[in-house]
All heavy atoms as a GROMACS GRO file, in nm:
protein
  472
    1MET      N    1 -13.373   9.837  -1.879
    1MET     CA    2 -13.313   9.706  -1.886
    1MET      C    3 -13.329   9.638  -1.738
    1MET      O    4 -13.274   9.706  -1.647
    1MET     CB    5 -13.163   9.718  -1.916
    1MET     CG    6 -13.088   9.595  -1.900
    1MET     SD    7 -12.970   9.542  -2.016
    1MET     CE    8 -13.040   9.594  -2.167
    2PRO      N    9 -13.391   9.530  -1.726
    2PRO     CA   10 -13.399   9.468  -1.591
    2PRO      C   11 -13.261   9.431  -1.536
    2PRO      O   12 -13.174   9.399  -1.609
    2PRO     CB   13 -13.480   9.337  -1.622
    2PRO     CG   14 -13.533   9.359  -1.759
    2PRO     CD   15 -13.454   9.455  -1.835
    3ASP      N   16 -13.255   9.442  -1.403
    3ASP     CA   17 -13.126   9.410  -1.336
    3ASP      C   18 -13.077   9.274  -1.354
    3ASP      O   19 -12.956   9.254  -1.372
    3ASP     CB   20 -13.143   9.444  -1.186
    3ASP     CG   21 -13.160   9.592  -1.156
    3ASP    OD1   22 -13.102   9.673  -1.236
    3ASP    OD2   23 -13.209   9.629  -1.054
    4ASP      N   24 -13.172   9.180  -1.358
    4ASP     CA   25 -13.124   9.037  -1.375
    4ASP      C   26 -13.058   9.019  -1.515
    4ASP      O   27 -12.970   8.945  -1.524
    4ASP     CB   28 -13.241   8.937  -1.347
    4ASP     CG   29 -13.357   8.962  -1.441
    4ASP    OD1   30 -13.378   9.077  -1.487
    4ASP    OD2   31 -13.431   8.863  -1.467
    5LEU      N   32 -13.122   9.076  -1.612
    5LEU     CA   33 -13.058   9.070  -1.752
    5LEU      C   34 -12.924   9.136  -1.753
    5LEU      O   35 -12.824   9.080  -1.811
    5LEU     CB   36 -13.151   9.124  -1.860
    5LEU     CG   37 -13.098   9.121  -1.996
    5LEU    CD1   38 -13.071   8.981  -2.046
    5LEU    CD2   39 -13.203   9.193  -2.092
    6TRP      N   40 -12.908   9.250  -1.696
    6TRP     CA   41 -12.784   9.328  -1.692
    6TRP      C   42 -12.681   9.238  -1.621
    6TRP      O   43 -12.562   9.241  -1.658
    6TRP     CB   44 -12.803   9.466  -1.636
    6TRP     CG   45 -12.674   9.536  -1.619
    6TRP    CD1   46 -12.608   9.575  -1.508
    6TRP    CD2   47 -12.582   9.578  -1.728
    6TRP    NE1   48 -12.486   9.634  -1.538
    6TRP    CE2   49 -12.469   9.644  -1.679
    6TRP    CE3   50 -12.598   9.574  -1.868
    6TRP    CZ2   51 -12.376   9.701  -1.757
    6TRP    CZ3   52 -12.501   9.626  -1.949
    6TRP    CH2   53 -12.384   9.690  -1.890
    7GLU      N   54 -12.714   9.185  -1.507
    7GLU     CA   55 -12.622   9.104  -1.427
    7GLU      C   56 -12.569   8.984  -1.512
    7GLU      O   57 -12.449   8.940  -1.487
    7GLU     CB   58 -12.679   9.050  -1.304
    7GLU     CG   59 -12.709   9.163  -1.206
    7GLU     CD   60 -12.788   9.122  -1.080
    7GLU    OE1   61 -12.816   8.998  -1.067
    7GLU    OE2   62 -12.815   9.208  -0.992
    8ARG      N   63 -12.648   8.933  -1.604
    8ARG     CA   64 -12.603   8.829  -1.691
    8ARG      C   65 -12.511   8.868  -1.802
    8ARG      O   66 -12.415   8.805  -1.840
    8ARG     CB   67 -12.714   8.755  -1.745
    8ARG     CG   68 -12.799   8.675  -1.636
    8ARG     CD   69 -12.923   8.614  -1.691
    8ARG     NE   70 -12.889   8.519  -1.796
    8ARG     CZ   71 -12.972   8.458  -1.880
    8ARG    NH1   72 -13.104   8.491  -1.867
    8ARG    NH2   73 -12.938   8.374  -1.969
    9ILE      N   74 -12.532   8.992  -1.849
    9ILE     CA   75 -12.459   9.041  -1.963
    9ILE      C   76 -12.334   9.116  -1.930
    9ILE      O   77 -12.232   9.109  -1.997
    9ILE     CB   78 -12.552   9.140  -2.047
    9ILE    CG1   79 -12.665   9.053  -2.117
    9ILE    CG2   80 -12.476   9.213  -2.154
    9ILE    CD1   81 -12.770   9.134  -2.185
   10ALA      N   82 -12.332   9.194  -1.811
   10ALA     CA   83 -12.219   9.273  -1.774
   10ALA      C   84 -12.084   9.192  -1.773
   10ALA      O   85 -11.985   9.245  -1.820
   10ALA     CB   86 -12.249   9.334  -1.646
   11PRO      N   87 -12.080   9.071  -1.717
   11PRO     CA   88 -11.952   9.002  -1.715
   11PRO      C   89 -11.898   8.961  -1.850
   11PRO      O   90 -11.779   8.938  -1.870
   11PRO     CB   91 -11.983   8.873  -1.630
   11PRO     CG   92 -12.111   8.904  -1.563
   11PRO     CD   93 -12.185   8.999  -1.641
   12LEU      N   94 -11.985   8.967  -1.953
   12LEU     CA   95 -11.946   8.924  -2.092
   12LEU      C   96 -11.875   9.052  -2.160
   12LEU      O   97 -11.811   9.023  -2.267
   12LEU     CB   98 -12.059   8.882  -2.172
   12LEU     CG   99 -12.134   8.755  -2.115
   12LEU    CD1  100 -12.261   8.728  -2.198
   12LEU    CD2  101 -12.045   8.641  -2.102
   13LEU      N  102 -11.892   9.169  -2.113
   13LEU     CA  103 -11.835   9.278  -2.179
   13LEU      C  104 -11.691   9.295  -2.146
   13LEU      O  105 -11.642   9.267  -2.043
   13LEU     CB  106 -11.906   9.413  -2.127
   13LEU     CG  107 -12.053   9.418  -2.155
   13LEU    CD1  108 -12.115   9.539  -2.095
   13LEU    CD2  109 -12.083   9.418  -2.303
   14PRO      N  110 -11.609   9.333  -2.250
   14PRO     CA  111 -11.462   9.339  -2.221
   14PRO      C  112 -11.430   9.458  -2.132
   14PRO      O  113 -11.509   9.555  -2.125
   14PRO     CB  114 -11.411   9.368  -2.373
   14PRO     CG  115 -11.523   9.433  -2.448
   14PRO     CD  116 -11.644   9.368  -2.385
   15VAL      N  117 -11.317   9.448  -2.068
   15VAL     CA  118 -11.274   9.558  -1.971
   15VAL      C  119 -11.218   9.672  -2.062
   15VAL      O  120 -11.159   9.646  -2.160
   15VAL     CB  121 -11.154   9.497  -1.890
   15VAL    CG1  122 -11.104   9.616  -1.799
   15VAL    CG2  123 -11.211   9.385  -1.800
   16ARG      N  124 -11.258   9.783  -2.028
   16ARG     CA  125 -11.213   9.901  -2.104
   16ARG      C  126 -11.066   9.937  -2.070
   16ARG      O  127 -11.023   9.936  -1.960
   16ARG     CB  128 -11.292  10.032  -2.063
   16ARG     CG  129 -11.432  10.022  -2.115
   16ARG     CD  130 -11.502  10.160  -2.106
   16ARG     NE  131 -11.634  10.148  -2.159
   16ARG     CZ  132 -11.730  10.229  -2.130
   16ARG    NH1  133 -11.708  10.326  -2.047
   16ARG    NH2  134 -11.846  10.204  -2.187
   17PRO      N  135 -10.990   9.970  -2.180
   17PRO     CA  136 -10.855  10.008  -2.152
   17PRO      C  137 -10.850  10.145  -2.088
   17PRO      O  138 -10.941  10.227  -2.098
   17PRO     CB  139 -10.791  10.015  -2.295
   17PRO     CG  140 -10.906  10.039  -2.388
   17PRO     CD  141 -11.024   9.970  -2.316
   18PRO      N  142 -10.740  10.180  -2.015
   18PRO     CA  143 -10.734  10.308  -1.946
   18PRO      C  144 -10.730  10.412  -2.053
   18PRO      O  145 -10.675  10.400  -2.163
   18PRO     CB  146 -10.613  10.303  -1.863
   18PRO     CG  147 -10.522  10.186  -1.922
   18PRO     CD  148 -10.625  10.093  -1.979
   19ARG      N  149 -10.785  10.530  -2.017
   19ARG     CA  150 -10.785  10.645  -2.116
   19ARG      C  151 -10.643  10.706  -2.122
   19ARG      O  152 -10.570  10.712  -2.018
   19ARG     CB  153 -10.886  10.749  -2.068
   19ARG     CG  154 -11.028  10.698  -2.082
   19ARG     CD  155 -11.130  10.797  -2.049
   19ARG     NE  156 -11.122  10.907  -2.150
   19ARG     CZ  157 -11.172  11.028  -2.127
   19ARG    NH1  158 -11.219  11.066  -2.014
   19ARG    NH2  159 -11.170  11.120  -2.227
   20ARG      N  160 -10.608  10.748  -2.238
   20ARG     CA  161 -10.478  10.822  -2.254
   20ARG      C  162 -10.480  10.952  -2.176
   20ARG      O  163 -10.579  11.018  -2.165
   20ARG     CB  164 -10.449  10.849  -2.403
   20ARG     CG  165 -10.442  10.720  -2.487
   20ARG     CD  166 -10.422  10.766  -2.626
   20ARG     NE  167 -10.541  10.836  -2.675
   20ARG     CZ  168 -10.572  10.860  -2.802
   20ARG    NH1  169 -10.488  10.822  -2.898
   20ARG    NH2  170 -10.684  10.924  -2.834
   21HIS      N  171 -10.365  10.983  -2.124
   21HIS     CA  172 -10.350  11.112  -2.049
   21HIS      C  173 -10.353  11.231  -2.147
   21HIS      O  174 -10.424  11.332  -2.134
   21HIS     CB  175 -10.227  11.101  -1.966
   21HIS     CG  176 -10.203  11.244  -1.891
   21HIS    ND1  177 -10.286  11.278  -1.791
   21HIS    CD2  178 -10.113  11.341  -1.914
   21HIS    CE1  179 -10.240  11.393  -1.740
   21HIS    NE2  180 -10.141  11.430  -1.817
   22ARG      N  181 -10.281  11.220  -2.258
   22ARG     CA  182 -10.277  11.319  -2.354
   22ARG      C  183 -10.376  11.282  -2.468
   22ARG      O  184 -10.368  11.170  -2.516
   22ARG     CB  185 -10.131  11.336  -2.413
   22ARG     CG  186 -10.114  11.456  -2.503
   22ARG     CD  187  -9.972  11.459  -2.532
   22ARG     NE  188  -9.954  11.576  -2.614
   22ARG     CZ  189  -9.842  11.612  -2.683
   22ARG    NH1  190  -9.734  11.534  -2.664
   22ARG    NH2  191  -9.830  11.730  -2.743
   23TYR      N  192 -10.457  11.368  -2.509
   23TYR     CA  193 -10.558  11.341  -2.622
   23TYR      C  194 -10.652  11.229  -2.572
   23TYR      O  195 -10.659  11.120  -2.642
   23TYR     CB  196 -10.492  11.314  -2.753
   23TYR     CG  197 -10.397  11.421  -2.797
   23TYR    CD1  198 -10.265  11.384  -2.815
   23TYR    CD2  199 -10.442  11.549  -2.824
   23TYR    CE1  200 -10.172  11.479  -2.850
   23TYR    CE2  201 -10.347  11.645  -2.855
   23TYR     CZ  202 -10.215  11.608  -2.874
   23TYR     OH  203 -10.124  11.700  -2.917
   24PRO      N  204 -10.717  11.238  -2.462
   24PRO     CA  205 -10.801  11.129  -2.416
   24PRO      C  206 -10.923  11.095  -2.501
   24PRO      O  207 -10.981  10.983  -2.496
   24PRO     CB  208 -10.841  11.164  -2.277
   24PRO     CG  209 -10.840  11.318  -2.284
   24PRO     CD  210 -10.734  11.352  -2.374
   25GLY      N  211 -10.961  11.188  -2.593
   25GLY     CA  212 -11.086  11.162  -2.672
   25GLY      C  213 -11.214  11.185  -2.599
   25GLY      O  214 -11.207  11.228  -2.486
   26ARG      N  215 -11.320  11.146  -2.654
   26ARG     CA  216 -11.450  11.174  -2.582
   26ARG      C  217 -11.474  11.063  -2.479
   26ARG      O  218 -11.415  10.952  -2.483
   26ARG     CB  219 -11.560  11.175  -2.682
   26ARG     CG  220 -11.618  11.048  -2.728
   26ARG     CD  221 -11.744  11.059  -2.814
   26ARG     NE  222 -11.724  11.130  -2.933
   26ARG     CZ  223 -11.800  11.133  -3.032
   26ARG    NH1  224 -11.910  11.067  -3.036
   26ARG    NH2  225 -11.777  11.204  -3.139
   27LEU      N  226 -11.546  11.098  -2.380
   27LEU     CA  227 -11.584  11.003  -2.273
   27LEU      C  228 -11.667  10.888  -2.334
   27LEU      O  229 -11.749  10.906  -2.418
   27LEU     CB  230 -11.669  11.073  -2.165
   27LEU     CG  231 -11.586  11.173  -2.077
   27LEU    CD1  232 -11.681  11.243  -1.984
   27LEU    CD2  233 -11.482  11.098  -1.995
   28PRO      N  234 -11.631  10.770  -2.280
   28PRO     CA  235 -11.710  10.653  -2.343
   28PRO      C  236 -11.857  10.658  -2.289
   28PRO      O  237 -11.879  10.704  -2.185
   28PRO     CB  238 -11.636  10.528  -2.286
   28PRO     CG  239 -11.564  10.578  -2.165
   28PRO     CD  240 -11.538  10.721  -2.198
   29ALA      N  241 -11.947  10.601  -2.372
   29ALA     CA  242 -12.086  10.598  -2.326
   29ALA      C  243 -12.103  10.487  -2.225
   29ALA      O  244 -12.024  10.389  -2.210
   29ALA     CB  245 -12.174  10.554  -2.448
   30ASP      N  246 -12.204  10.498  -2.134
   30ASP     CA  247 -12.233  10.405  -2.034
   30ASP      C  248 -12.274  10.272  -2.103
   30ASP      O  249 -12.357  10.272  -2.191
   30ASP     CB  250 -12.349  10.464  -1.957
   30ASP     CG  251 -12.393  10.357  -1.849
   30ASP    OD1  252 -12.306  10.314  -1.770
   30ASP    OD2  253 -12.517  10.331  -1.832
   31ASP      N  254 -12.218  10.166  -2.066
   31ASP     CA  255 -12.241  10.030  -2.125
   31ASP      C  256 -12.396   9.992  -2.116
   31ASP      O  257 -12.451   9.944  -2.216
   31ASP     CB  258 -12.158   9.923  -2.064
   31ASP     CG  259 -12.015   9.933  -2.105
   31ASP    OD1  260 -11.985   9.994  -2.211
   31ASP    OD2  261 -11.930   9.877  -2.024
   32ARG      N  262 -12.453  10.022  -1.999
   32ARG     CA  263 -12.589   9.982  -1.983
   32ARG      C  264 -12.678  10.061  -2.063
   32ARG      O  265 -12.781   9.999  -2.140
   32ARG     CB  266 -12.629   9.987  -1.838
   32ARG     CG  267 -12.758   9.928  -1.799
   32ARG     CD  268 -12.782   9.921  -1.642
   32ARG     NE  269 -12.905   9.846  -1.616
   32ARG     CZ  270 -12.939   9.802  -1.508
   32ARG    NH1  271 -12.852   9.822  -1.403
   32ARG    NH2  272 -13.048   9.749  -1.483
   33ALA      N  273 -12.657  10.193  -2.082
   33ALA     CA  274 -12.739  10.277  -2.167
   33ALA      C  275 -12.719  10.239  -2.306
   33ALA      O  276 -12.817  10.232  -2.388
   33ALA     CB  277 -12.701  10.420  -2.150
   34ALA      N  278 -12.599  10.210  -2.352
   34ALA     CA  279 -12.577  10.169  -2.489
   34ALA      C  280 -12.653  10.039  -2.524
   34ALA      O  281 -12.716  10.027  -2.628
   34ALA     CB  282 -12.429  10.153  -2.523
   35LEU      N  283 -12.650   9.936  -2.442
   35LEU     CA  284 -12.719   9.812  -2.462
   35LEU      C  285 -12.871   9.833  -2.458
   35LEU      O  286 -12.931   9.767  -2.538
   35LEU     CB  287 -12.675   9.708  -2.348
   35LEU     CG  288 -12.735   9.573  -2.362
   35LEU    CD1  289 -12.683   9.512  -2.499
   35LEU    CD2  290 -12.690   9.482  -2.256
   36ARG      N  291 -12.912   9.926  -2.370
   36ARG     CA  292 -13.057   9.958  -2.371
   36ARG      C  293 -13.095  10.006  -2.510
   36ARG      O  294 -13.205   9.971  -2.560
   36ARG     CB  295 -13.085  10.055  -2.256
   36ARG     CG  296 -13.235  10.084  -2.238
   36ARG     CD  297 -13.266  10.166  -2.122
   36ARG     NE  298 -13.163  10.272  -2.088
   36ARG     CZ  299 -13.102  10.270  -1.977
   36ARG    NH1  300 -13.124  10.181  -1.877
   36ARG    NH2  301 -13.006  10.365  -1.946
   37GLY      N  302 -13.021  10.094  -2.567
   37GLY     CA  303 -13.051  10.148  -2.701
   37GLY      C  304 -13.050  10.044  -2.810
   37GLY      O  305 -13.133  10.037  -2.894
   38ILE      N  306 -12.945   9.953  -2.804
   38ILE     CA  307 -12.939   9.848  -2.894
   38ILE      C  308 -13.058   9.751  -2.894
   38ILE      O  309 -13.106   9.708  -2.993
   38ILE     CB  310 -12.808   9.767  -2.875
   38ILE    CG1  311 -12.689   9.859  -2.913
   38ILE    CG2  312 -12.806   9.639  -2.960
   38ILE    CD1  313 -12.553   9.809  -2.868
   39VAL      N  314 -13.095   9.710  -2.772
   39VAL     CA  315 -13.219   9.621  -2.758
   39VAL      C  316 -13.331   9.692  -2.806
   39VAL      O  317 -13.420   9.631  -2.877
   39VAL     CB  318 -13.228   9.582  -2.610
   39VAL    CG1  319 -13.360   9.517  -2.576
   39VAL    CG2  320 -13.110   9.493  -2.566
   40TYR      N  321 -13.349   9.824  -2.782
   40TYR     CA  322 -13.473   9.897  -2.831
   40TYR      C  323 -13.474   9.886  -2.985
   40TYR      O  324 -13.577   9.865  -3.045
   40TYR     CB  325 -13.461  10.040  -2.786
   40TYR     CG  326 -13.582  10.122  -2.826
   40TYR    CD1  327 -13.694  10.116  -2.755
   40TYR    CD2  328 -13.578  10.203  -2.939
   40TYR    CE1  329 -13.805  10.208  -2.789
   40TYR    CE2  330 -13.683  10.283  -2.974
   40TYR     CZ  331 -13.787  10.290  -2.904
   40TYR     OH  332 -13.907  10.355  -2.938
   41VAL      N  333 -13.361   9.910  -3.053
   41VAL     CA  334 -13.354   9.921  -3.187
   41VAL      C  335 -13.392   9.772  -3.246
   41VAL      O  336 -13.466   9.766  -3.348
   41VAL     CB  337 -13.214   9.958  -3.244
   41VAL    CG1  338 -13.192   9.927  -3.392
   41VAL    CG2  339 -13.193  10.104  -3.223
   42LEU      N  340 -13.332   9.680  -3.180
   42LEU     CA  341 -13.367   9.542  -3.235
   42LEU      C  342 -13.509   9.500  -3.211
   42LEU      O  343 -13.564   9.424  -3.295
   42LEU     CB  344 -13.269   9.435  -3.169
   42LEU     CG  345 -13.114   9.446  -3.202
   42LEU    CD1  346 -13.038   9.359  -3.109
   42LEU    CD2  347 -13.102   9.419  -3.342
   43CYS      N  348 -13.573   9.538  -3.102
   43CYS     CA  349 -13.707   9.494  -3.074
   43CYS      C  350 -13.804   9.576  -3.156
   43CYS      O  351 -13.906   9.524  -3.203
   43CYS     CB  352 -13.743   9.512  -2.931
   43CYS     SG  353 -13.652   9.395  -2.823
   44LYS      N  354 -13.782   9.707  -3.176
   44LYS     CA  355 -13.871   9.795  -3.240
   44LYS      C  356 -13.853   9.799  -3.402
   44LYS      O  357 -13.938   9.844  -3.468
   44LYS     CB  358 -13.869   9.932  -3.192
   44LYS     CG  359 -13.905   9.946  -3.046
   44LYS     CD  360 -14.049   9.917  -3.016
   44LYS     CE  361 -14.080   9.929  -2.870
   44LYS     NZ  362 -14.215   9.918  -2.839
   45GLY      N  363 -13.741   9.756  -3.444
   45GLY     CA  364 -13.710   9.761  -3.581
   45GLY      C  365 -13.691   9.903  -3.641
   45GLY      O  366 -13.738   9.930  -3.756
   46VAL      N  367 -13.644   9.993  -3.560
   46VAL     CA  368 -13.624  10.127  -3.610
   46VAL      C  369 -13.478  10.158  -3.628
   46VAL      O  370 -13.385  10.079  -3.588
   46VAL     CB  371 -13.676  10.235  -3.500
   46VAL    CG1  372 -13.830  10.215  -3.486
   46VAL    CG2  373 -13.613  10.218  -3.372
   47SER      N  374 -13.447  10.273  -3.698
   47SER     CA  375 -13.305  10.307  -3.708
   47SER      C  376 -13.260  10.379  -3.578
   47SER      O  377 -13.338  10.419  -3.494
   47SER     CB  378 -13.282  10.399  -3.832
   47SER     OG  379 -13.350  10.520  -3.807
   48TRP      N  380 -13.125  10.396  -3.565
   48TRP     CA  381 -13.068  10.452  -3.446
   48TRP      C  382 -13.114  10.588  -3.423
   48TRP      O  383 -13.144  10.642  -3.316
   48TRP     CB  384 -12.919  10.445  -3.457
   48TRP     CG  385 -12.852  10.497  -3.325
   48TRP    CD1  386 -12.783  10.613  -3.313
   48TRP    CD2  387 -12.855  10.442  -3.192
   48TRP    NE1  388 -12.743  10.638  -3.191
   48TRP    CE2  389 -12.781  10.533  -3.109
   48TRP    CE3  390 -12.919  10.328  -3.142
   48TRP    CZ2  391 -12.769  10.507  -2.979
   48TRP    CZ3  392 -12.901  10.313  -3.004
   48TRP    CH2  393 -12.831  10.392  -2.927
   49ARG      N  394 -13.134  10.670  -3.527
   49ARG     CA  395 -13.170  10.811  -3.519
   49ARG      C  396 -13.314  10.822  -3.478
   49ARG      O  397 -13.358  10.920  -3.432
   49ARG     CB  398 -13.150  10.888  -3.646
   49ARG     CG  399 -13.237  10.844  -3.753
   49ARG     CD  400 -13.215  10.935  -3.887
   49ARG     NE  401 -13.261  10.868  -4.002
   49ARG     CZ  402 -13.177  10.803  -4.086
   49ARG    NH1  403 -13.057  10.803  -4.068
   49ARG    NH2  404 -13.238  10.738  -4.189
   50ASP      N  405 -13.403  10.709  -3.482
   50ASP     CA  406 -13.540  10.718  -3.439
   50ASP      C  407 -13.550  10.678  -3.287
   50ASP      O  408 -13.664  10.674  -3.245
   50ASP     CB  409 -13.625  10.623  -3.523
   50ASP     CG  410 -13.632  10.663  -3.671
   50ASP    OD1  411 -13.616  10.789  -3.694
   50ASP    OD2  412 -13.635  10.585  -3.756
   51VAL      N  413 -13.441  10.638  -3.224
   51VAL     CA  414 -13.445  10.600  -3.080
   51VAL      C  415 -13.461  10.725  -3.004
   51VAL      O  416 -13.396  10.829  -3.023
   51VAL     CB  417 -13.314  10.531  -3.042
   51VAL    CG1  418 -13.316  10.498  -2.898
   51VAL    CG2  419 -13.294  10.401  -3.120
   52PRO      N  420 -13.571  10.730  -2.916
   52PRO     CA  421 -13.586  10.848  -2.830
   52PRO      C  422 -13.453  10.879  -2.752
   52PRO      O  423 -13.384  10.796  -2.697
   52PRO     CB  424 -13.699  10.820  -2.739
   52PRO     CG  425 -13.760  10.696  -2.806
   52PRO     CD  426 -13.662  10.631  -2.885
   53ALA      N  427 -13.434  11.012  -2.727
   53ALA     CA  428 -13.311  11.050  -2.659
   53ALA      C  429 -13.301  10.989  -2.518
   53ALA      O  430 -13.196  10.959  -2.466
   53ALA     CB  431 -13.305  11.207  -2.656
   54GLU      N  432 -13.414  10.979  -2.452
   54GLU     CA  433 -13.408  10.914  -2.310
   54GLU      C  434 -13.374  10.776  -2.320
   54GLU      O  435 -13.318  10.718  -2.217
   54GLU     CB  436 -13.544  10.929  -2.241
   54GLU     CG  437 -13.655  10.866  -2.306
   54GLU     CD  438 -13.732  10.953  -2.405
   54GLU    OE1  439 -13.696  11.065  -2.440
   54GLU    OE2  440 -13.834  10.908  -2.456
   55ARG      N  441 -13.386  10.705  -2.424
   55ARG     CA  442 -13.343  10.565  -2.441
   55ARG      C  443 -13.190  10.557  -2.457
   55ARG      O  444 -13.126  10.459  -2.424
   55ARG     CB  445 -13.410  10.495  -2.556
   55ARG     CG  446 -13.550  10.468  -2.533
   55ARG     CD  447 -13.571  10.342  -2.454
   55ARG     NE  448 -13.711  10.319  -2.435
   55ARG     CZ  449 -13.753  10.230  -2.365
   55ARG    NH1  450 -13.674  10.144  -2.298
   55ARG    NH2  451 -13.882  10.207  -2.349
   56ARG      N  452 -13.131  10.662  -2.516
   56ARG     CA  453 -12.986  10.664  -2.562
   56ARG      C  454 -12.907  10.708  -2.444
   56ARG      O  455 -12.791  10.650  -2.416
   56ARG     CB  456 -12.959  10.755  -2.673
   56ARG     CG  457 -13.002  10.695  -2.802
   56ARG     CD  458 -12.967  10.778  -2.918
   56ARG     NE  459 -13.079  10.860  -2.943
   56ARG     CZ  460 -13.085  10.979  -3.005
   56ARG    NH1  461 -12.960  11.026  -3.038
   56ARG    NH2  462 -13.194  11.041  -3.029
   57SER      N  463 -12.950  10.795  -2.366
   57SER     CA  464 -12.869  10.856  -2.255
   57SER      C  465 -12.882  10.805  -2.127
   57SER      O  466 -12.824  10.845  -2.032
   57SER     CB  467 -12.884  11.010  -2.260
   57SER     OG  468 -13.024  11.035  -2.228
   58GLY      N  469 -12.964  10.699  -2.105
   58GLY     CA  470 -12.966  10.646  -1.975
   58GLY      C  471 -13.075  10.692  -1.892
   58GLY      O  472 -13.107  10.658  -1.786
   0.00000   0.00000   0.00000
């Protein structure tokens, strides 16, 4: 994801609430990596399971 596109999109994302101390759940995914995967799926027309692992994890 180009830096200029990320700079335009990042301010539109909601602020994450603080994690609970007890039962915090799983760590949230990186916003930029998640968006990169979403854009890949939309551009390529594939399902999420067909996205290469390096596209999903940043």
